[in-house]
C-alpha positions in Angstrom: 10.8 -9.6 1.6 12.1 -13.1 2.2 13.9 -15.0 -0.5 13.6 -18.8 -0.6 16.9 -20.4 -1.6 18.8 -23.6 -2.1 22.5 -24.4 -1.9 24.3 -26.7 -4.3 28.0 -27.9 -3.9 29.6 -31.3 -4.2 32.2 -30.4 -1.5 30.6 -30.9 2.0 32.7 -28.1 3.7 31.7 -25.6 1.0 28.1 -26.7 1.2 28.1 -26.4 5.0 29.5 -22.9 4.7 26.8 -21.8 2.3 24.1 -23.2 4.5 25.6 -21.4 7.5 25.8 -18.0 5.7 22.2 -18.4 4.5 21.1 -19.2 8.0 22.6 -16.0 9.4 21.1 -13.7 6.7 17.6 -12.5 7.9 16.0 -12.2 4.4 17.1 -15.6 3.2 15.3 -18.9 3.9 17.1 -22.1 3.2 14.7 -24.6 1.6 17.2 -27.3 0.7 20.9 -28.2 0.2 22.2 -30.6 -2.5 25.5 -32.2 -3.3 24.8 -32.3 -7.0 22.8 -30.2 -9.5 20.8 -33.1 -10.8 19.2 -33.7 -7.4 18.2 -30.1 -7.2 16.3 -30.1 -10.5 13.3 -32.1 -9.2 13.1 -29.9 -6.1 13.2 -26.7 -8.2 10.5 -28.1 -10.5 8.2 -28.9 -7.5 8.9 -25.9 -5.3 9.1 -22.1 -5.8 12.7 -21.1 -5.3 13.8 -17.5 -5.5 17.6 -17.9 -5.4 20.2 -20.6 -6.0 23.7 -20.6 -4.7 25.6 -23.1 -6.9 29.1 -24.3 -7.4 30.1 -24.5 -11.0 32.4 -27.5 -11.4 30.4 -30.6 -10.2 30.1 -34.2 -11.5 27.3 -35.1 -14.0 25.9 -31.6 -14.3 27.8 -28.3 -13.8 26.4 -25.2 -12.4 26.6 -23.5 -15.8 24.6 -26.4 -17.4 22.0 -26.1 -14.6 21.7 -22.4 -15.4 21.2 -23.1 -19.1 18.5 -25.7 -18.3 16.6 -23.3 -16.1 16.8 -20.4 -18.5 15.5 -22.6 -21.3 12.5 -23.8 -19.3 9.1 -22.2 -19.7 8.7 -21.5 -16.0 6.4 -19.0 -14.4 9.1 -18.3 -11.8 12.7 -18.6 -12.8 15.2 -18.6 -9.8 18.1 -16.2 -9.8 21.5 -17.7 -9.5 24.7 -16.8 -7.7 27.7 -18.9 -8.7 30.3 -20.0 -6.1 33.6 -21.4 -7.5 37.3 -21.6 -7.1 38.0 -20.9 -10.8 37.7 -17.4 -12.2 37.7 -18.5 -15.8 34.0 -19.2 -15.6 33.1 -15.6 -14.7 32.4 -14.5 -18.3 30.2 -17.5 -19.0 28.4 -16.9 -15.8 27.6 -13.3 -16.7 26.4 -14.3 -20.2 23.8 -16.4 -18.3 22.7 -13.3 -16.4 23.6 -14.6 -13.0 23.3 -12.2 -10.0 26.9 -12.6 -8.8 30.0 -14.6 -9.0 31.7 -15.5 -5.6 35.3 -16.6 -5.9 36.3 -19.2 -3.3 37.3 -18.8 -0.6 34.9 -16.0 0.2 33.8 -14.6 3.5 30.4 -13.5 4.7 30.8 -9.9 3.6 31.2 -11.1 -0.1 28.3 -13.5 0.4 26.1 -10.8 1.8 26.9 -8.4 -1.1 25.7 -11.0 -3.6 22.6 -11.8 -1.5 21.7 -8.1 -1.3 22.0 -7.8 -5.1 19.4 -10.7 -5.4 17.1 -9.0 -2.8 17.3 -5.6 -4.7 16.5 -7.3 -8.0 13.6 -9.3 -6.5 12.2 -6.1 -4.9 12.2 -4.3 -8.3 10.4 -7.2 -10.0 7.8 -7.6 -7.2 4.3 -6.3 -8.1 3.6 -3.0 -6.4 0.6 -3.2 -4.1 -1.2 0.0 -4.0 -1.2 1.7 -0.7 -4.5 1.7 1.2 -6.0 5.1 1.1 -5.6 6.9 4.4 -8.8 7.0 6.3 -10.2 10.5 6.2 -10.1 12.2 9.5 -13.6 13.0 10.8 -14.3 16.7 10.8 -15.6 18.5 13.9 -16.6 22.1 14.9 -16.4 23.5 18.4 -19.2 25.8 19.7 -19.9 27.7 22.8 -23.1 26.2 24.4 -24.0 28.0 27.6 -20.9 27.7 29.7 -19.3 24.9 27.8 -17.4 24.3 24.6 -19.0 21.5 22.8 -17.4 19.3 20.1 -19.9 18.4 17.3 -19.2 16.0 14.4 -20.0 17.6 11.1 -21.4 14.3 9.9 -24.1 14.5 12.7 -25.4 17.9 11.5 -28.6 17.9 9.4 -29.2 21.6 9.0 -28.7 24.9 10.9 -31.2 27.5 11.5 -30.2 31.2 12.2 -32.1 33.0 15.0 -30.6 36.5 15.1 -27.4 36.2 17.1 -27.9 32.5 17.7 -27.6 29.4 15.6 -29.8 26.3 16.2 -28.0 23.2 15.0 -30.4 20.4 14.1 -28.7 17.0 14.4 -29.4 13.7 12.6 -31.0 12.6 15.9 -34.3 14.5 15.6 -34.7 14.7 19.3 -31.6 16.7 19.8 -30.7 20.3 18.9 -27.9 22.6 20.0 -28.3 26.3 20.5 -25.1 28.4 20.4 -24.5 32.1 20.6 -22.9 32.6 17.2 -24.1 34.2 14.0 -24.9 32.1 11.0 -22.1 33.9 9.0 -19.5 33.1 11.6 -20.7 29.5 11.8 -20.6 29.2 8.0 -16.9 30.0 8.1 -16.3 27.1 10.5 -18.0 24.5 8.4 -16.3 22.5 5.6 -17.2 24.2 2.3 -17.7 20.9 0.4 -20.2 19.5 2.9 -22.4 22.5 3.8 -24.2 25.3 1.8 -26.0 28.3 2.9 -29.2 28.5 0.9 -31.0 31.3 2.8 -30.2 34.1 5.2 -31.5 31.8 8.0 -30.6 28.3 6.7 -27.4 26.2 6.1 -28.0 22.6 5.0 -25.7 19.6 5.1 -25.3 18.5 1.4 -24.9 14.9 2.4 -28.4 14.9 3.9 -30.2 16.3 0.8 -32.7 13.8 -0.7 -34.2 15.9 -3.5 -33.8 19.3 -5.1 -36.0 21.6 -7.2 -35.1 25.0 -8.8 -36.0 26.8 -5.6 -35.9 24.3 -2.8 -34.0 21.6 -1.0 -35.7 18.5 0.5 -34.5 16.3 3.3 -37.0 13.5 3.4 -40.3 15.3 4.2 -38.7 18.7 5.2 -38.5 21.5 2.6 -36.1 24.4 2.7 -36.5 27.4 0.3 -33.6 28.8 -1.6 -33.4 32.6 -1.5 -32.4 34.7 -4.6 -29.1 35.7 -2.9 -27.9 32.1 -3.0 -29.6 30.8 -6.1 -26.6 30.9 -8.4 -24.4 28.8 -6.1 -27.3 26.5 -5.4 -28.0 26.0 -9.1 -24.4 24.9 -9.7 -24.7 22.4 -6.8 -28.0 21.1 -8.2 -26.5 20.5 -11.6 -23.6 18.5 -10.1 -26.1 16.7 -7.7 -28.1 15.3 -10.7 
C-alpha cells in the first residue's frame, strides 16, 4: 500500500527535512509541500491525500486549526494527520483531534518512521478487503497400464467406462478414441473421483458431468442409453434427485 502525503511547515529547513524523510520511505509518496496551511487547503480539496505531516504553530492558520477544518468537512476521504512541532504543550489538543502521532522537534528518521508506520497500519485496517481469487482447481487424472505403457488420462475427457471381464474399455469424449486397460472395473472405480463418476451397472461406469437425461432406470448421454441395474438403483436414485 502507498500513502499519498503532503508536508506543511513555515520553516524551510524543517520542511526540507520532512520532504527528505518522506522521499526515503518506500510506502510514502510526496504529492506536495507547503509553507503555510492555507495554501494546502485547496490542494487537499482537489486531490486525494492520505496523510498530512504538519507543523502546528504557523502564521494565518495553525496546524490544529487545519485539523479542525478537515474534521468538520463532509469529505469522502479525510486525510490522517501527524503533527510536527517544537512545543509539547499542544500534544493533548492534538490527540483530542485524533491525530496519528505527535513528533517533537528535533526528531530523527526513526521517530518519523514510527509515526509513518502507524499511519500505514491504520490505513491498512480501513482499506476494503478484496476477496481472494478462488484457487484454480487442479485437473484430475488417472494413470492406467495400456499394453507396455503407463498412460495419463484426464478425468474430464472420460465419457463412460465399459467393463469387459478383466479389462476396462474407457470411452473418451472424442468418439474416435477408446483406451483398453488390463484392470477390473472395481479397481478402476476406486481410482476415479467419487463426485464425478458413478457405477450404475456391473459393466458400466458413467461420467456424471456427461449425463444429459435420466429416467428411473436409465442414464442418457445424448443418444446413448445406459441401463441402471438393481444393485446400484438406490445410489442412482439419490443422484437423480439431486440432478433434477
